[in-house]
N, C-alpha and C positions, 0 to 999 in steps of 0.2 A: 610791732604790729600785733600783738595780742592787745594792748592798750589801746590802740584804734580801733579794732573790734570790739573791745568790751565799753568805749567811749561811744560808740553808735547804737550798742543794746541800750543802752543806758541814756543817751539822748532820746531814742524811739520810744523807749516806755515811759521817762518822766516827761518827754515832751509832751505828753496828750494832756497833762495836768498842769504843768508849771511853762511859764514865760521867761524868756532871758536864760534858759540852758542852751550853753555852746561851748563849742573846747576850749574857750578862753577861760569858764568859768568853772568847768571841771577839772579838778585836781586828782589824779589816779596814783595812788602807792600798787600796783597791782597786785603783787607778789607778797606783800604785807597785806593786802586784803582790805587798805584803805579807800574810800572815794569820798570825796569832799566836794561838794555843789555850792558856791556862797552869791548870796545877793540876786536872788530869781524872786519871781511873783507867780500866787496862783492867776489861773488862769478864770477869768469870769464864767465860763462854762461848766465850772465843776460843781456849780451851786445846781445847774439843771439835772446831775445826778439825783440829787435830793429832791426834787420835784417841789420846791417850797419857793414862796414868794419873796426871795431875797435875794438881791445881788450884791456882789463884790464891788465897793466902789473903789478900795485902794486894799494891796495886800504886798507884804514884804516878806522874804524869808530869808534872815542873815545867813544861816547855815545848814545846809542840810549833809550829816556824817553816815554813811553807811559803812560796816566793819563785816566782810565777807572771811569766814573763818576756812579756809580754802582747804585744809587737813581735814577738818571735820563737817564738811557741807551738808552732808545727808543728814546728821545730827546733832550739831550745835545751830544757837538761834542766830539770826543776822538782825543784830540792833540796826535801828534808822533812828539818828536823833533829829528833830526839827529843833533848832535854837533861832532866838530873837525873832518871834513870830508877829508881825504887827499888821491886823487885818482889820477893816473898816469896812462894815456892810450897812446895808439900808433896806428899806421894802422896795420892793420889784412893782414898776408901774401897773395898773391894774390893765392897762391895755395890752403887757407882755404877759400875762399869765392868765390862767381859765382857774375859777374857783371848782375846786371838786371837793365836797363836803367830807373832808377826813378830819374828824372833831377830834380823835384823842392821838395821843403820842403813840400809841401800841401802833395804830396802822402806819405811821411814818417808819417805825422802827420795824415793822413787817416789810416795807417796800425796801430798806436798806439790807434786810438780811436776803431777800429774793434775789436783791440785784449783785450780792457779793455770791450765793450761791450758783448764779446764772456766770459770774466770773469764775468759780471754781469747778463750775463744769467745763467751760471753756479751756481753763487749762489742764483739766484731767485730759480731755481729746487731745490737748497739745502733747501731755504726758506720754498718753499710750499711742501715740502715732511712732509706728517702727521707722518712718521715713526722715521724722525729725532730728536735726541737724545736732551736734555736741553742743553747741552755745545755747541752741535752744532750750535743751532738757539742762542745762547748768542754772538757766535762769528762770526756769519753774521747780528746780531743788531751792534756789535763794528766797522764790517768793513763797513760796511751802513753809519757811522757817521764819518768817519777816517779825520782828518786835517792835513797835512804834513807840518813840520817847519823845516827849514834848517839852521843852524848856523855856522861859522866857515869852509866854505870849501875852498880847494885849490885843484884846477884842474892843471894836469902840461903834456900836449903833449909831447909825445918825438917818433921822428922818426931816433933812432940810424942809420939806414942802410946810411941815408942822412945826420947826426951828425947835427942833427937839434930839437930843445926842448923850449918849451915856457910857461908859467902857469901865472894861473890869482887866486888871492886872491879875495873871497867876503864875508864879514862879516855875 
């Protein structure tokens, strides 16, 4: 029963950003704190969060591993490892975005920072809510302690109209 509840929470949180996440590719070792999700892809709408004129052409995440230290949940980090990431991106069609003169990288970073602060405010409201259920409080504690690690990344830029592409691989 606990596995089914945790599975629903994982699918609802990660399902906002990931395609292909379902009970068939979510492997839970609940009492050991292990969650493994295999062969999923990013939703193209993820790029909208960054407000950049870039589209995701193709994406694949080979493995997403989450280790939850149940005995030290409030004090220990919760590592999330994304492995074997293959991402093909390209320019968005001009008709699909509006140009806003944000000429510096700093303004993009400020946008990302304000989005993160907004997310944290929403989480804090949930955290302070006395009526929040046990599972919601646990999810907030896990999110507070998340540490991300990326392994084996292949990023490729394709500009098909101009016939141009290049890629980079990072271990």
